[in-house]
Backbone as JSON, one array per atom type, in Angstrom:
{
  "sequence": "XXXXXXXXXXXXXXXXXXXXXXXXXXXXXXXXXXXXXXXXXXXXXXXXXXXXXXXXXXXXXXXXXXXXXXXXXXXXXXXXXXXXXXXXXXXXXXXXXXXXXXXXXXXXXXXXXXXXXXXXXXXXXXXXXXXXXXXXXXXXXXXXXXXXXXXXXXXXXXXXXXXXXXXXXXXXXXXXXXXXXXXXXXXXXXXXXXXXXXXXXXXXXXXXXXXXXXXXXXXXXXXXXXXXXXXXXXXXXXXXXXXXXXXXXXXXXXXXXXXXXXXXXXXXXXXXXXXXXXXXXXXXXXXXXXXXXXXXXXXXX",
  "N": [[106.99, 52.51, 53.27], [105.57, 49.32, 53.33], [103.59, 47.0, 51.64], [102.05, 43.7, 51.43], [101.14, 41.61, 48.83], [99.46, 39.01, 46.83], [100.97, 39.21, 44.6], [103.42, 40.07, 45.22], [105.63, 42.28, 47.03], [104.69, 45.6, 47.61], [105.8, 48.69, 47.36], [105.27, 51.84, 48.93], [105.69, 55.22, 48.89], [105.93, 57.45, 51.69], [104.18, 60.44, 51.95], [104.01, 63.84, 52.62], [101.09, 65.29, 54.28], [98.93, 67.91, 53.38], [97.19, 70.64, 54.78], [94.16, 72.04, 53.7], [93.61, 75.25, 52.35], [91.19, 76.24, 53.1], [90.77, 75.41, 55.69], [92.87, 76.68, 57.05], [92.53, 79.37, 56.79], [91.91, 82.53, 58.49], [89.5, 83.64, 58.29], [87.71, 81.83, 57.62], [86.05, 78.6, 58.06], [84.86, 75.27, 58.69], [82.26, 75.73, 58.31], [82.1, 77.6, 56.37], [80.88, 79.57, 53.52], [80.42, 80.11, 50.05], [78.44, 81.38, 48.45], [75.78, 83.69, 48.37], [72.36, 85.14, 48.57], [69.63, 87.29, 47.71], [66.2, 87.85, 47.37], [63.4, 89.52, 45.86], [60.03, 89.43, 45.04], [56.78, 89.72, 43.41], [53.26, 89.75, 42.35], [51.9, 91.9, 40.14], [49.04, 93.69, 40.86], [47.46, 95.12, 39.03], [47.81, 96.52, 35.66], [50.71, 98.52, 35.17], [51.62, 101.46, 33.87], [54.25, 102.53, 31.67], [55.28, 105.37, 30.44], [56.35, 106.46, 27.09], [59.76, 107.43, 26.66], [60.25, 107.47, 29.39], [61.5, 106.29, 32.47], [61.58, 103.41, 34.46], [62.19, 102.43, 37.69], [63.32, 99.64, 38.92], [63.51, 98.7, 41.65], [61.57, 100.16, 42.94], [59.14, 98.86, 42.71], [58.91, 97.1, 44.7], [58.06, 96.05, 48.18], [60.5, 96.12, 50.8], [60.42, 94.38, 52.94], [57.79, 92.88, 52.95], [57.82, 91.91, 50.34], [59.87, 90.3, 50.07], [61.57, 87.12, 49.32], [61.61, 84.31, 51.22], [62.63, 81.8, 50.43], [64.47, 82.45, 48.47], [66.29, 83.96, 49.74], [69.24, 84.19, 51.62], [70.26, 83.39, 55.05], [72.42, 84.84, 55.87], [74.37, 87.53, 55.02], [72.28, 89.18, 53.97], [70.55, 91.22, 51.59], [69.22, 94.64, 51.52], [66.62, 96.9, 50.41], [67.36, 100.25, 49.93], [66.37, 103.58, 50.89], [65.36, 106.63, 49.16], [65.39, 110.15, 48.46], [65.02, 113.4, 47.08], [66.16, 116.77, 46.61], [65.14, 119.18, 44.53], [66.68, 122.02, 43.39], [65.76, 125.52, 43.22], [65.67, 128.95, 42.01], [67.68, 132.04, 41.84], [69.66, 133.16, 43.21], [71.12, 133.9, 46.55], [70.55, 132.34, 49.76], [69.8, 129.22, 51.45], [68.41, 127.15, 54.01], [68.98, 123.82, 54.54], [67.58, 121.31, 56.3], [68.52, 118.61, 57.99], [67.98, 115.83, 59.85], [67.29, 117.41, 62.14], [69.22, 119.35, 62.05], [70.41, 122.47, 60.62], [71.8, 122.98, 57.45], [73.63, 125.21, 55.71], [73.04, 126.27, 52.54], [74.48, 127.93, 49.72], [73.93, 130.02, 46.97], [75.83, 129.69, 43.9], [76.98, 130.42, 40.87], [75.47, 128.65, 39.28], [72.63, 126.38, 39.53], [73.33, 123.62, 39.69], [76.03, 123.74, 40.43], [75.73, 124.97, 42.87], [74.39, 122.89, 44.24], [76.47, 120.96, 44.19], [78.53, 122.08, 45.68], [77.26, 122.19, 48.23], [77.04, 119.44, 48.85], [79.65, 118.63, 48.82], [80.61, 120.04, 50.96], [79.25, 118.95, 53.08], [79.03, 116.22, 53.05], [80.75, 114.33, 54.25], [79.99, 114.68, 56.99], [77.24, 113.98, 57.01], [77.39, 111.27, 56.1], [78.52, 110.1, 58.23], [76.27, 109.86, 59.83], [74.9, 107.95, 58.52], [73.8, 108.62, 56.21], [73.75, 108.93, 52.76], [74.85, 111.34, 50.33], [74.42, 113.01, 47.31], [75.26, 115.02, 44.34], [73.42, 115.85, 41.58], [72.74, 116.44, 38.11], [73.11, 119.31, 35.92], [74.28, 122.77, 35.07], [71.4, 124.63, 35.14], [69.91, 122.74, 36.15], [69.89, 121.5, 39.17], [70.33, 119.14, 41.63], [69.92, 117.45, 44.78], [70.57, 114.39, 46.04], [69.44, 112.05, 48.46], [70.33, 109.24, 50.45], [69.44, 106.4, 52.45], [69.26, 103.79, 54.8], [66.9, 103.87, 56.29], [63.68, 105.34, 56.05], [62.89, 107.27, 57.79], [64.56, 109.56, 58.69], [64.99, 110.73, 56.24], [62.38, 111.55, 55.45], [62.08, 113.6, 57.02], [63.54, 115.69, 56.09], [64.0, 119.14, 55.23], [63.75, 122.14, 53.25], [64.42, 125.51, 53.45], [63.91, 128.81, 52.41], [66.34, 131.48, 52.87], [67.68, 134.02, 52.02], [67.95, 135.54, 48.66], [66.07, 134.1, 47.12], [66.68, 131.48, 46.86], [65.73, 128.03, 46.88], [63.78, 125.09, 46.91], [62.1, 122.06, 45.79], [60.84, 118.9, 47.25], [61.18, 115.47, 46.65], [60.78, 111.97, 45.63], [62.71, 111.16, 42.98], [62.0, 109.01, 41.18], [59.5, 108.01, 41.75], [58.02, 110.2, 42.21], [56.84, 110.8, 44.57], [56.19, 112.57, 47.52], [57.45, 111.81, 49.81], [60.15, 109.58, 51.06], [61.17, 106.85, 48.94], [61.74, 103.32, 48.44], [64.41, 102.72, 46.41], [66.82, 101.69, 45.61], [69.79, 99.54, 45.9], [72.37, 98.53, 48.18], [75.56, 97.28, 48.45], [76.88, 95.9, 51.11], [80.09, 96.12, 52.47], [82.52, 97.2, 53.74], [84.05, 96.29, 56.72], [82.84, 93.82, 56.55], [82.8, 90.16, 56.53], [83.9, 89.44, 54.19], [85.48, 91.63, 53.41], [87.95, 93.07, 51.31], [87.84, 91.1, 49.49], [87.08, 89.96, 46.2], [83.92, 90.25, 44.65], [81.48, 88.51, 42.85], [78.59, 89.34, 41.11], [75.4, 88.18, 40.16], [72.57, 89.3, 38.76], [69.24, 88.74, 38.49], [66.59, 89.75, 36.68], [63.08, 90.15, 36.46], [60.47, 91.37, 34.77], [57.5, 91.5, 33.76], [55.95, 92.29, 30.57], [53.01, 93.58, 29.29], [51.42, 91.92, 26.6], [51.57, 92.9, 23.06], [52.24, 94.67, 20.02], [55.47, 93.91, 18.55], [57.99, 95.41, 20.3], [61.06, 97.19, 21.34], [62.48, 97.75, 24.33], [64.75, 98.98, 26.93], [66.77, 97.45, 29.29], [68.7, 98.37, 32.09], [71.71, 98.73, 34.24], [72.35, 100.94, 36.88], [74.27, 103.44, 38.37], [73.58, 104.8, 41.5], [74.6, 107.22, 42.6], [74.94, 108.99, 40.54], [73.26, 108.52, 38.35], [74.46, 107.24, 36.21], [75.06, 104.72, 33.7], [76.18, 101.4, 34.1], [78.14, 99.61, 32.31], [76.54, 98.19, 29.35], [73.12, 98.41, 28.02], [70.46, 95.95, 28.03], [68.46, 94.59, 25.71], [64.92, 94.52, 25.74], [62.11, 92.72, 24.92], [58.86, 93.47, 23.88], [56.43, 91.24, 23.42], [54.08, 89.82, 21.01], [52.73, 87.48, 22.04], [53.51, 86.49, 24.59], [54.01, 87.37, 27.99], [56.37, 87.07, 29.39], [59.54, 88.25, 30.47], [62.57, 87.89, 31.18], [65.82, 88.72, 32.43], [69.33, 88.67, 32.72], [72.04, 89.96, 34.44], [75.51, 90.44, 34.71], [77.98, 91.42, 37.1], [80.26, 93.1, 39.3], [81.86, 93.51, 42.53], [84.72, 95.04, 43.74], [86.17, 96.54, 45.55], [86.33, 98.86, 48.3], [85.8, 101.25, 47.17], [84.03, 100.98, 45.05], [81.17, 101.78, 43.06], [78.85, 100.4, 44.0], [79.23, 100.06, 46.68], [79.69, 102.68, 47.55], [77.37, 104.19, 46.81], [75.45, 102.65, 45.93], [73.06, 101.02, 43.69], [70.68, 100.64, 40.89], [68.14, 98.94, 39.08], [66.84, 99.67, 35.93], [64.11, 99.97, 33.57], [64.15, 101.35, 30.49], [62.07, 103.13, 28.38], [62.08, 103.7, 25.28], [60.46, 103.4, 23.04], [58.5, 104.75, 21.73], [55.86, 104.29, 22.35], [53.55, 103.6, 24.88], [54.28, 101.33, 27.41], [53.17, 98.48, 29.31], [53.53, 97.16, 32.46], [52.86, 93.98, 33.74], [51.52, 91.27, 35.81], [53.95, 89.18, 36.85], [56.76, 90.21, 38.82], [60.21, 90.6, 39.59], [63.33, 90.44, 41.44], [66.45, 88.94, 41.7], [69.32, 88.77, 43.52], [72.43, 87.4, 43.35], [75.41, 86.63, 45.02], [78.69, 85.73, 44.58], [81.57, 84.82, 46.3], [85.13, 85.54, 46.34], [86.59, 83.59, 47.76], [85.76, 81.02, 50.07], [83.82, 82.15, 52.88], [83.34, 83.0, 56.16], [80.51, 83.52, 57.98], [79.76, 83.31, 60.74], [79.74, 84.61, 64.12]],
  "CA": [[105.92, 51.6, 53.96], [105.54, 48.1, 52.43], [102.27, 46.16, 51.72], [102.24, 42.4, 50.88], [100.12, 41.09, 48.05], [99.93, 37.77, 46.31], [101.71, 39.53, 43.44], [104.74, 40.48, 45.76], [105.67, 43.43, 47.8], [104.44, 46.91, 46.89], [106.39, 49.85, 48.3], [104.69, 53.1, 48.85], [106.52, 56.12, 49.53], [105.18, 58.42, 52.65], [104.16, 61.75, 51.53], [103.28, 64.77, 53.68], [99.63, 65.72, 53.96], [98.81, 69.42, 53.64], [95.87, 71.19, 55.0], [93.55, 72.95, 52.75], [93.59, 76.7, 52.8], [89.95, 76.38, 53.76], [90.82, 75.33, 57.15], [93.98, 77.57, 57.59], [92.22, 80.77, 56.75], [91.47, 82.97, 59.74], [88.12, 84.14, 58.11], [86.87, 80.71, 57.17], [86.11, 77.4, 58.83], [84.12, 74.22, 58.05], [80.81, 76.27, 58.09], [82.19, 78.63, 55.39], [80.18, 79.43, 52.23], [80.95, 80.9, 48.98], [77.53, 82.1, 47.77], [74.64, 84.34, 49.19], [71.48, 85.47, 47.62], [68.53, 88.05, 48.19], [65.24, 87.8, 46.31], [62.1, 90.08, 45.99], [59.14, 89.15, 44.0], [55.37, 89.99, 43.69], [52.41, 89.76, 41.24], [51.34, 93.26, 40.07], [47.59, 93.62, 40.89], [46.95, 95.83, 37.84], [48.86, 96.84, 34.84], [51.44, 99.65, 35.54], [52.04, 102.0, 32.54], [55.31, 103.32, 31.48], [55.17, 106.11, 29.12], [57.6, 106.59, 26.21], [60.67, 108.43, 27.25], [60.24, 107.39, 30.86], [62.33, 105.28, 33.09], [61.03, 102.68, 35.56], [63.23, 102.06, 38.62], [62.85, 98.39, 39.37], [63.27, 98.45, 43.1], [60.28, 100.92, 43.36], [58.06, 97.97, 42.63], [58.71, 96.18, 45.91], [58.29, 96.48, 49.66], [61.7, 95.46, 51.0], [59.98, 93.27, 53.8], [56.59, 92.15, 52.46], [58.04, 91.21, 49.02], [61.2, 89.47, 50.09], [61.17, 85.69, 49.29], [62.52, 83.51, 52.11], [63.32, 80.77, 49.83], [65.55, 82.94, 47.63], [67.19, 84.82, 50.52], [70.07, 83.4, 52.56], [70.21, 83.9, 56.38], [73.6, 85.58, 56.01], [74.55, 88.64, 53.96], [70.96, 89.56, 53.38], [70.52, 92.55, 51.13], [67.86, 95.37, 51.71], [66.43, 98.01, 49.44], [67.5, 101.43, 50.68], [65.53, 104.7, 50.56], [66.07, 107.76, 48.54], [64.69, 111.28, 48.25], [65.9, 114.52, 46.39], [65.86, 118.2, 46.66], [65.42, 119.91, 43.3], [66.89, 123.44, 43.75], [65.25, 126.57, 42.41], [66.08, 130.26, 42.35], [68.77, 132.59, 41.07], [70.66, 133.75, 44.22], [70.91, 133.87, 47.97], [70.87, 131.17, 50.65], [68.61, 128.44, 51.94], [68.79, 126.15, 54.92], [68.61, 122.39, 54.26], [67.59, 120.8, 57.55], [68.72, 117.09, 58.1], [68.11, 115.27, 61.22], [67.21, 118.48, 62.98], [70.4, 120.36, 61.95], [70.38, 123.28, 59.42], [73.16, 123.02, 56.65], [73.34, 126.29, 54.78], [73.35, 126.27, 50.84], [74.64, 129.27, 49.15], [73.93, 129.97, 45.44], [77.08, 129.86, 43.37], [77.09, 130.4, 39.46], [74.08, 127.99, 38.72], [71.96, 125.49, 40.61], [74.11, 122.3, 39.94], [77.25, 124.19, 41.28], [75.34, 125.23, 44.29], [74.2, 121.65, 44.91], [77.66, 120.2, 44.26], [79.23, 122.66, 46.74], [76.73, 121.76, 49.39], [77.37, 118.06, 48.94], [81.2, 118.62, 49.04], [80.85, 120.61, 52.29], [78.45, 118.25, 54.15], [78.87, 114.73, 52.73], [81.3, 113.51, 55.27], [79.15, 114.69, 58.27], [76.12, 113.13, 56.74], [77.8, 109.92, 55.94], [78.69, 109.53, 59.61], [74.94, 109.62, 60.34], [74.32, 106.9, 57.71], [73.01, 109.3, 55.12], [74.45, 109.21, 51.62], [74.21, 112.48, 49.68], [74.99, 113.18, 46.05], [74.81, 116.07, 43.59], [73.07, 115.51, 40.2], [72.31, 117.61, 37.15], [74.05, 120.25, 35.21], [73.67, 124.01, 34.85], [70.17, 125.11, 35.95], [69.34, 121.61, 36.82], [70.75, 121.05, 40.42], [69.54, 118.18, 42.57], [70.79, 116.92, 45.79], [69.95, 113.17, 46.35], [69.7, 111.52, 49.71], [70.22, 107.76, 50.58], [69.65, 106.02, 53.83], [68.62, 102.49, 55.09], [65.53, 103.96, 56.85], [63.07, 106.46, 55.56], [62.53, 108.21, 58.87], [65.34, 110.77, 58.63], [64.69, 111.4, 54.98], [61.07, 112.11, 55.36], [61.99, 114.83, 57.98], [64.28, 116.75, 55.53], [63.28, 120.28, 54.79], [64.61, 123.29, 52.72], [63.8, 126.8, 53.81], [64.63, 129.99, 51.91], [66.8, 132.5, 53.77], [67.84, 135.15, 51.09], [66.7, 136.14, 48.55], [65.04, 133.16, 46.55], [67.21, 130.16, 46.74], [64.76, 127.23, 47.58], [63.76, 123.81, 46.38], [61.15, 121.07, 46.12], [61.36, 117.63, 47.76], [60.28, 114.39, 46.13], [61.49, 111.07, 45.14], [62.83, 111.27, 41.58], [61.62, 107.94, 40.45], [58.12, 107.82, 41.97], [57.3, 111.39, 42.33], [56.25, 110.84, 45.98], [56.84, 113.64, 48.41], [58.13, 111.09, 50.85], [61.15, 108.7, 50.42], [60.79, 105.61, 48.48], [62.81, 102.33, 48.39], [64.68, 102.8, 44.99], [68.15, 101.3, 45.29], [70.4, 98.62, 46.86], [73.65, 98.86, 48.43], [76.4, 96.07, 48.67], [77.68, 95.99, 52.32], [81.47, 95.72, 52.19], [83.58, 97.48, 54.78], [83.71, 95.65, 58.08], [82.22, 92.49, 56.46], [83.84, 89.12, 56.66], [84.56, 89.28, 52.89], [85.98, 92.84, 53.02], [89.08, 92.82, 50.57], [87.71, 89.92, 48.49], [86.32, 90.35, 45.09], [82.56, 89.59, 44.71], [80.81, 88.46, 41.46], [77.13, 89.46, 41.42], [74.57, 87.91, 39.13], [71.34, 89.91, 39.02], [68.25, 88.26, 37.54], [65.48, 90.64, 36.76], [61.9, 89.64, 35.76], [59.41, 92.42, 34.77], [56.67, 91.1, 32.52], [55.19, 93.26, 29.95], [51.62, 93.17, 28.69], [51.44, 91.74, 25.24], [51.35, 93.9, 22.06], [53.11, 94.58, 18.9], [56.81, 93.81, 18.97], [58.69, 96.7, 20.49], [62.24, 96.89, 21.96], [62.96, 98.73, 25.36], [66.15, 98.55, 27.3], [66.99, 97.21, 30.84], [70.18, 98.71, 32.35], [72.09, 98.81, 35.59], [72.7, 102.39, 37.0], [74.84, 103.95, 39.67], [72.64, 105.78, 42.22], [75.14, 108.41, 42.83], [74.75, 109.98, 39.44], [72.41, 107.93, 37.23], [75.23, 106.78, 35.0], [74.9, 103.38, 33.45], [77.17, 100.39, 34.22], [78.11, 98.62, 31.11], [75.48, 98.51, 28.36], [71.84, 98.06, 28.34], [69.88, 94.72, 27.53], [67.19, 94.76, 24.93], [63.68, 93.82, 26.38], [61.12, 92.57, 23.9], [57.36, 93.32, 24.12], [56.01, 90.25, 22.46], [52.56, 89.73, 20.8], [52.2, 86.19, 22.47], [53.78, 86.18, 26.01], [54.44, 88.58, 28.87], [57.49, 86.87, 30.07], [60.66, 88.99, 30.22], [63.7, 87.53, 32.18], [67.1, 89.13, 32.02], [70.4, 88.42, 33.65], [73.15, 90.96, 34.52], [76.64, 90.0, 35.56], [78.7, 92.4, 37.47], [81.22, 92.55, 40.29], [82.37, 94.4, 43.45], [86.17, 94.7, 44.05], [86.8, 97.24, 46.61], [85.38, 99.74, 49.09], [85.5, 102.4, 46.27], [83.19, 100.51, 43.94], [79.91, 102.44, 43.08], [77.86, 99.61, 44.74], [79.61, 100.33, 48.03], [79.75, 104.04, 47.94], [76.08, 104.88, 46.62], [74.45, 101.71, 45.56], [72.74, 100.86, 42.39], [69.38, 100.35, 40.64], [67.8, 98.42, 37.76], [65.7, 100.51, 35.33], [63.66, 99.81, 32.25], [63.89, 102.64, 29.71], [61.05, 103.11, 27.35], [62.28, 104.51, 24.19], [59.73, 102.74, 21.89], [57.48, 105.64, 21.16], [54.61, 103.84, 22.79], [53.34, 103.16, 26.41], [54.4, 99.91, 27.77], [52.54, 98.33, 30.55], [54.12, 96.08, 33.29], [51.66, 93.15, 34.14], [51.83, 89.94, 36.27], [55.07, 88.85, 37.76], [57.97, 91.03, 38.82], [61.07, 90.05, 40.67], [64.72, 90.8, 41.36], [67.23, 88.18, 42.5], [70.85, 89.09, 43.58], [73.26, 86.35, 43.91], [76.85, 86.88, 45.29], [79.8, 84.71, 44.64], [82.78, 85.43, 46.98], [86.35, 85.11, 45.79], [86.88, 82.41, 48.38], [84.79, 80.79, 51.11], [83.59, 83.11, 53.82], [82.73, 82.57, 57.39], [79.75, 84.67, 58.59], [79.35, 83.12, 62.13], [80.55, 85.34, 64.96]],
  "C": [[105.77, 50.52, 52.83], [104.31, 47.28, 52.77], [102.66, 44.89, 50.88], [100.97, 42.05, 50.18], [100.49, 39.64, 47.42], [100.78, 37.89, 45.01], [103.16, 40.02, 43.81], [104.63, 41.66, 46.66], [105.51, 44.78, 47.01], [104.82, 47.96, 47.76], [105.73, 51.08, 47.87], [105.37, 54.12, 49.55], [105.66, 57.07, 50.41], [105.32, 59.64, 52.07], [103.52, 62.65, 52.59], [101.96, 65.12, 53.28], [99.51, 67.21, 54.33], [97.38, 69.76, 53.95], [95.4, 72.0, 53.95], [93.55, 74.34, 53.26], [92.21, 77.04, 53.41], [89.95, 76.38, 55.23], [91.79, 76.19, 57.86], [93.44, 78.94, 57.68], [91.57, 81.29, 58.02], [89.91, 83.43, 59.53], [87.18, 83.01, 57.55], [87.0, 79.54, 58.12], [85.18, 76.25, 58.07], [82.77, 74.68, 57.68], [80.97, 77.31, 56.94], [81.39, 78.37, 54.05], [80.76, 80.24, 51.2], [79.91, 81.7, 48.17], [76.52, 82.68, 48.79], [73.65, 84.83, 48.13], [70.26, 86.26, 48.34], [67.61, 88.08, 46.98], [63.98, 88.59, 46.65], [61.31, 89.69, 44.9], [57.64, 89.49, 44.46], [54.68, 89.76, 42.29], [51.78, 91.1, 41.28], [49.8, 93.04, 40.06], [46.73, 94.27, 39.72], [48.0, 96.29, 36.94], [49.49, 98.33, 35.29], [52.06, 100.24, 34.31], [53.37, 102.73, 32.62], [55.39, 104.03, 30.18], [56.38, 106.2, 28.38], [58.44, 107.7, 26.68], [60.79, 108.38, 28.64], [61.08, 106.34, 31.36], [61.67, 104.73, 34.31], [62.05, 102.01, 36.39], [62.59, 100.64, 39.11], [62.58, 98.0, 40.75], [62.11, 99.1, 43.62], [59.03, 99.98, 43.3], [57.76, 97.17, 43.87], [58.85, 96.8, 47.24], [59.51, 95.56, 50.09], [61.4, 94.32, 51.97], [58.94, 92.31, 53.21], [56.96, 91.35, 51.24], [59.23, 90.42, 48.99], [60.9, 88.03, 50.17], [62.22, 85.07, 50.21], [63.25, 82.48, 51.45], [64.49, 81.2, 48.91], [66.43, 83.84, 48.42], [67.83, 83.93, 51.64], [69.97, 84.13, 53.95], [71.28, 84.86, 56.69], [73.68, 86.43, 54.76], [73.22, 88.98, 53.21], [70.98, 90.97, 52.96], [69.19, 93.3, 51.47], [67.81, 96.51, 50.6], [66.39, 99.32, 50.2], [66.54, 102.52, 50.11], [66.14, 105.82, 49.96], [64.98, 108.86, 48.39], [65.66, 112.38, 47.7], [65.3, 115.84, 46.6], [66.16, 118.76, 45.32], [65.52, 121.36, 43.62], [66.23, 124.36, 42.69], [65.84, 127.91, 42.87], [67.31, 130.73, 41.61], [69.8, 133.24, 41.97], [70.18, 133.52, 45.62], [71.35, 132.57, 48.65], [69.6, 130.51, 50.91], [69.18, 127.35, 52.99], [68.18, 124.75, 54.58], [68.66, 121.65, 55.62], [67.52, 119.27, 57.39], [68.89, 116.61, 59.44], [68.11, 116.29, 62.33], [68.32, 119.48, 63.08], [70.3, 121.1, 60.66], [71.86, 123.26, 58.81], [72.85, 124.12, 55.62], [73.82, 126.13, 53.31], [73.4, 127.57, 50.38], [74.74, 129.31, 47.59], [75.42, 130.32, 45.02], [77.04, 129.64, 41.73], [75.9, 129.76, 38.94], [73.69, 126.99, 39.9], [72.75, 124.22, 40.8], [75.42, 122.69, 40.85], [76.94, 124.34, 42.7], [75.11, 123.81, 44.99], [75.54, 120.86, 45.02], [78.42, 120.76, 45.42], [78.62, 122.27, 48.13], [77.01, 120.33, 49.61], [78.84, 118.05, 49.35], [81.36, 119.08, 50.47], [80.34, 119.72, 53.41], [78.47, 116.62, 53.94], [79.46, 113.9, 53.77], [80.56, 113.5, 56.61], [77.9, 113.92, 58.14], [76.45, 111.64, 56.66], [77.94, 109.38, 57.22], [77.37, 109.34, 60.23], [74.23, 108.57, 59.51], [73.52, 107.47, 56.56], [74.03, 109.58, 54.02], [73.92, 110.41, 50.96], [75.11, 112.78, 48.46], [74.42, 114.33, 45.2], [74.52, 115.61, 42.08], [72.67, 116.53, 39.34], [73.46, 118.2, 36.41], [73.38, 121.62, 34.95], [72.58, 124.37, 35.68], [69.37, 123.95, 36.51], [70.27, 121.12, 38.05], [69.88, 120.33, 41.37], [70.52, 117.62, 43.55], [69.91, 115.61, 46.23], [70.42, 112.63, 47.58], [69.46, 110.0, 49.7], [70.36, 107.39, 52.0], [68.84, 104.61, 53.9], [67.26, 102.63, 55.59], [64.95, 105.22, 56.18], [62.7, 107.6, 56.49], [63.27, 109.45, 58.83], [65.06, 111.62, 57.32], [63.46, 112.12, 54.84], [61.11, 113.48, 56.28], [62.83, 115.99, 57.3], [63.43, 117.88, 54.98], [64.22, 121.3, 54.07], [63.86, 124.48, 52.92], [64.57, 127.95, 53.33], [65.11, 130.88, 53.15], [66.9, 133.86, 53.03], [68.2, 134.78, 49.8], [65.63, 135.14, 48.03], [65.46, 131.82, 46.36], [66.3, 129.22, 47.6], [64.74, 125.79, 46.85], [62.48, 123.0, 46.61], [61.69, 119.74, 46.47], [60.5, 116.52, 47.25], [61.29, 113.22, 45.77], [61.58, 111.08, 43.54], [62.26, 110.23, 40.66], [60.14, 107.77, 40.56], [57.25, 109.03, 42.1], [56.62, 111.63, 43.77], [57.06, 111.88, 46.79], [57.6, 113.04, 49.64], [59.23, 110.03, 50.29], [60.54, 107.37, 50.05], [61.95, 104.68, 48.34], [63.24, 102.33, 46.8], [66.15, 102.43, 44.65], [68.73, 100.21, 46.32], [71.85, 98.96, 46.96], [74.29, 97.39, 48.78], [77.21, 96.3, 50.02], [79.12, 95.48, 51.94], [82.49, 95.98, 53.31], [83.1, 97.02, 56.1], [83.03, 94.3, 57.86], [83.27, 91.41, 56.38], [84.67, 89.01, 55.32], [85.3, 90.6, 52.42], [87.54, 92.51, 52.42], [89.06, 91.73, 49.57], [86.98, 90.54, 47.33], [85.04, 89.5, 45.07], [81.97, 89.67, 43.3], [79.42, 88.46, 41.88], [76.37, 89.08, 40.16], [73.16, 88.53, 39.58], [70.31, 89.5, 38.01], [67.06, 89.15, 37.77], [64.28, 90.13, 35.85], [60.72, 90.72, 35.93], [58.68, 92.07, 33.6], [56.0, 92.2, 31.93], [53.97, 92.85, 29.36], [51.92, 92.96, 27.2], [51.09, 92.76, 24.29], [52.31, 93.8, 20.98], [54.64, 94.61, 19.29], [57.48, 95.21, 19.06], [59.84, 96.5, 21.52], [62.47, 98.05, 23.04], [64.27, 98.26, 25.86], [66.23, 98.55, 28.88], [68.43, 97.54, 31.06], [70.33, 98.78, 33.92], [72.73, 100.08, 35.81], [73.31, 102.61, 38.33], [73.86, 104.99, 40.38], [73.26, 107.05, 42.5], [74.98, 109.38, 41.67], [73.94, 109.63, 38.18], [73.18, 107.34, 35.96], [75.16, 105.25, 34.85], [76.19, 102.58, 33.55], [77.17, 99.5, 33.15], [77.08, 99.15, 29.97], [74.15, 97.91, 28.62], [71.44, 96.6, 27.6], [68.59, 94.92, 26.76], [65.99, 93.9, 25.52], [62.65, 93.9, 25.28], [59.76, 92.56, 24.45], [56.92, 92.29, 22.96], [54.44, 90.08, 22.26], [51.96, 88.5, 21.59], [52.29, 86.0, 24.0], [54.37, 87.32, 26.69], [55.87, 88.4, 29.36], [58.81, 87.6, 29.46], [61.7, 88.84, 31.27], [64.96, 87.97, 31.61], [68.15, 88.88, 33.06], [71.61, 89.37, 33.34], [74.32, 90.47, 35.31], [77.52, 91.23, 35.88], [79.61, 92.09, 38.69], [81.43, 93.76, 41.34], [83.74, 94.03, 43.87], [86.74, 95.4, 45.01], [85.76, 98.17, 47.33], [85.0, 100.99, 48.21], [84.63, 102.23, 45.14], [81.75, 101.35, 44.21], [78.79, 101.7, 44.11], [77.98, 99.74, 46.2], [79.3, 101.76, 48.44], [78.22, 104.63, 47.9], [75.01, 103.93, 46.27], [74.08, 101.75, 44.1], [71.12, 100.58, 42.17], [69.3, 99.75, 39.36], [66.69, 99.34, 37.24], [65.46, 100.0, 33.9], [63.45, 101.13, 31.6], [63.02, 102.39, 28.48], [61.43, 104.17, 26.29], [61.63, 104.01, 22.86], [58.93, 103.71, 21.13], [56.09, 105.29, 21.62], [54.63, 103.66, 24.27], [53.58, 101.75, 26.46], [53.75, 99.76, 29.15], [53.19, 97.01, 31.22], [52.75, 95.25, 33.64], [52.22, 91.83, 34.6], [53.1, 90.03, 37.16], [56.12, 89.79, 37.61], [58.71, 90.51, 39.91], [62.61, 90.3, 40.32], [65.43, 89.74, 42.28], [68.7, 88.55, 42.43], [71.51, 88.02, 44.22], [74.77, 86.73, 44.02], [77.67, 85.67, 45.33], [81.11, 85.29, 45.15], [83.95, 84.74, 46.35], [86.87, 83.9, 46.44], [85.97, 82.22, 49.41], [84.98, 81.75, 52.21], [82.93, 82.63, 54.99], [81.87, 83.73, 57.95], [79.21, 84.49, 60.06], [80.27, 84.0, 62.86], [81.77, 84.76, 65.37]]
}
């Protein structure tokens, strides 16, 4: 192709024009996005004490609907706080019926209470997962717990355990709040069947739990797997300050596959008080979860 200027002829070679992968991808189009976010926040009406040696699950501070911030939540890929409740087993032998959604699932004592819980979960997890109920065994030895997870609290609040023979039984409560009914205490990252399935997702979790002022003390904020309470990575030191209540922390993590703990059982944020003193939450509390997808994703039907 030749152009003419007062300085003479300028010859420009024709080159092929390539489409961007953004337009070619079957999962993306011009409306594709690469980020999503969900935010919960509130102002605590009164100080909330956290005794030394205790753990405060951050999600239990919020009502999933009433405390969700519209300005911090995208209309696509919106996350929700899921519900949890646990059975803490007791007894030294025999059997018990654990009734879930109107069906009895027999638990049989074996060796110790944790083994009993683990056997029950192994035998019934696939069936319950098909009903939208996650179930996990926690503890060790004489500490045997069965933890349930669901998007709604309706089924969880109807769970019962009834002794059959001779003394295997248990008590039901949320392990973080002590409530006899299910509490919102963890979040799940939807993955299988989503437009971004197969992609890597980077998550930034911003946590703000203000502490009442006092002498300088260091607590720890951590990210934990809901399946077994194990910590993901290391904790972040949180300072109780003599002058200001502000306490903002940022955690970077990721989801890479359908087998990640965020997908299988979810996660929670927790402040661990190992200061030797009672700490009081006061004022602002908030959690913001931002997801960055490996490449642009189209959420339209």
